[in-house]
PDB file as gemmi writes it, atoms N, CA and C in Angstrom:
CRYST1    1.000    1.000    1.000  90.00  90.00  90.00 P 1                      
ATOM      1  N   MET A   1      -1.054  21.003  -0.969  1.00  0.00           N  
ATOM      2  CA  MET A   1      -0.627  20.902  -2.361  1.00  0.00           C  
ATOM      3  C   MET A   1       0.984  20.789  -2.500  1.00  0.00           C  
ATOM      4  N   SER A   2       1.559  21.423  -1.640  1.00  0.00           N  
ATOM      5  CA  SER A   2       3.053  21.398  -1.571  1.00  0.00           C  
ATOM      6  C   SER A   2       3.560  19.913  -1.358  1.00  0.00           C  
ATOM      7  N   ARG A   3       2.780  19.220  -0.576  1.00  0.00           N  
ATOM      8  CA  ARG A   3       3.221  17.881  -0.237  1.00  0.00           C  
ATOM      9  C   ARG A   3       3.015  16.998  -1.649  1.00  0.00           C  
ATOM     10  N   ILE A   4       2.008  17.355  -2.316  1.00  0.00           N  
ATOM     11  CA  ILE A   4       1.693  16.516  -3.678  1.00  0.00           C  
ATOM     12  C   ILE A   4       2.855  16.695  -4.589  1.00  0.00           C  
ATOM     13  N   GLY A   5       3.279  18.017  -4.747  1.00  0.00           N  
ATOM     14  CA  GLY A   5       4.361  18.456  -5.690  1.00  0.00           C  
ATOM     15  C   GLY A   5       5.623  17.711  -5.289  1.00  0.00           C  
ATOM     16  N   ARG A   6       5.855  17.557  -4.032  1.00  0.00           N  
ATOM     17  CA  ARG A   6       7.089  16.873  -3.548  1.00  0.00           C  
ATOM     18  C   ARG A   6       6.899  15.358  -3.927  1.00  0.00           C  
ATOM     19  N   SER A   7       5.764  14.854  -3.594  1.00  0.00           N  
ATOM     20  CA  SER A   7       5.560  13.323  -3.831  1.00  0.00           C  
ATOM     21  C   SER A   7       5.701  13.172  -5.405  1.00  0.00           C  
ATOM     22  N   THR A   8       5.282  13.895  -6.173  1.00  0.00           N  
ATOM     23  CA  THR A   8       5.311  13.775  -7.661  1.00  0.00           C  
ATOM     24  C   THR A   8       6.745  13.747  -8.101  1.00  0.00           C  
ATOM     25  N   ALA A   9       7.651  14.640  -7.484  1.00  0.00           N  
ATOM     26  CA  ALA A   9       9.039  14.780  -7.849  1.00  0.00           C  
ATOM     27  C   ALA A   9       9.689  13.497  -7.526  1.00  0.00           C  
ATOM     28  N   ARG A  10       9.318  13.057  -6.256  1.00  0.00           N  
ATOM     29  CA  ARG A  10       9.943  11.772  -5.594  1.00  0.00           C  
ATOM     30  C   ARG A  10       9.536  10.561  -6.531  1.00  0.00           C  
ATOM     31  N   LEU A  11       8.385  10.497  -6.885  1.00  0.00           N  
ATOM     32  CA  LEU A  11       7.836   9.334  -7.565  1.00  0.00           C  
ATOM     33  C   LEU A  11       8.569   9.316  -8.962  1.00  0.00           C  
ATOM     34  N   THR A  12       8.759  10.537  -9.523  1.00  0.00           N  
ATOM     35  CA  THR A  12       9.430  10.660 -10.912  1.00  0.00           C  
ATOM     36  C   THR A  12      10.823  10.073 -10.665  1.00  0.00           C  
ATOM     37  N   SER A  13      11.459  10.425  -9.595  1.00  0.00           N  
ATOM     38  CA  SER A  13      12.895  10.042  -9.463  1.00  0.00           C  
ATOM     39  C   SER A  13      13.020   8.475  -9.181  1.00  0.00           C  
ATOM     40  N   THR A  14      12.244   7.995  -8.337  1.00  0.00           N  
ATOM     41  CA  THR A  14      12.205   6.577  -7.982  1.00  0.00           C  
ATOM     42  C   THR A  14      11.436   5.765  -9.016  1.00  0.00           C  
ATOM     43  N   GLY A  15      10.385   6.402  -9.558  1.00  0.00           N  
ATOM     44  CA  GLY A  15       9.596   5.648 -10.558  1.00  0.00           C  
ATOM     45  C   GLY A  15       8.439   4.920  -9.921  1.00  0.00           C  
ATOM     46  N   ALA A  16       8.218   5.182  -8.612  1.00  0.00           N  
ATOM     47  CA  ALA A  16       7.150   4.476  -7.952  1.00  0.00           C  
ATOM     48  C   ALA A  16       5.844   5.484  -7.818  1.00  0.00           C  
ATOM     49  N   PRO A  17       4.816   4.704  -7.814  1.00  0.00           N  
ATOM     50  CA  PRO A  17       3.479   5.388  -7.788  1.00  0.00           C  
ATOM     51  C   PRO A  17       3.318   6.283  -6.498  1.00  0.00           C  
ATOM     52  N   LEU A  18       2.557   7.387  -6.564  1.00  0.00           N  
ATOM     53  CA  LEU A  18       2.394   8.232  -5.379  1.00  0.00           C  
ATOM     54  C   LEU A  18       1.317   7.764  -4.569  1.00  0.00           C  
ATOM     55  N   ALA A  19       0.693   6.650  -4.845  1.00  0.00           N  
ATOM     56  CA  ALA A  19      -0.317   6.062  -4.060  1.00  0.00           C  
ATOM     57  C   ALA A  19       0.229   5.661  -2.614  1.00  0.00           C  
ATOM     58  N   PRO A  20       1.319   4.830  -2.652  1.00  0.00           N  
ATOM     59  CA  PRO A  20       2.025   4.437  -1.396  1.00  0.00           C  
ATOM     60  C   PRO A  20       2.680   5.646  -0.764  1.00  0.00           C  
ATOM     61  N   ASP A  21       3.139   6.618  -1.580  1.00  0.00           N  
ATOM     62  CA  ASP A  21       3.784   7.750  -1.117  1.00  0.00           C  
ATOM     63  C   ASP A  21       2.865   8.555  -0.279  1.00  0.00           C  
ATOM     64  N   LYS A  22       1.655   8.706  -0.754  1.00  0.00           N  
ATOM     65  CA  LYS A  22       0.435   9.446  -0.161  1.00  0.00           C  
ATOM     66  C   LYS A  22       0.128   8.786   1.118  1.00  0.00           C  
ATOM     67  N   ASP A  23       0.142   7.546   1.121  1.00  0.00           N  
ATOM     68  CA  ASP A  23      -0.277   6.726   2.414  1.00  0.00           C  
ATOM     69  C   ASP A  23       0.790   7.064   3.477  1.00  0.00           C  
TER      70      ASP A  23                                                      
END                                                                             
């Protein structure tokens, strides 16, 4: 869950989807 939260914050900053981030 911690990872997801970080991914969300990152995607919000960059504006990219978390789909590639998750991969």
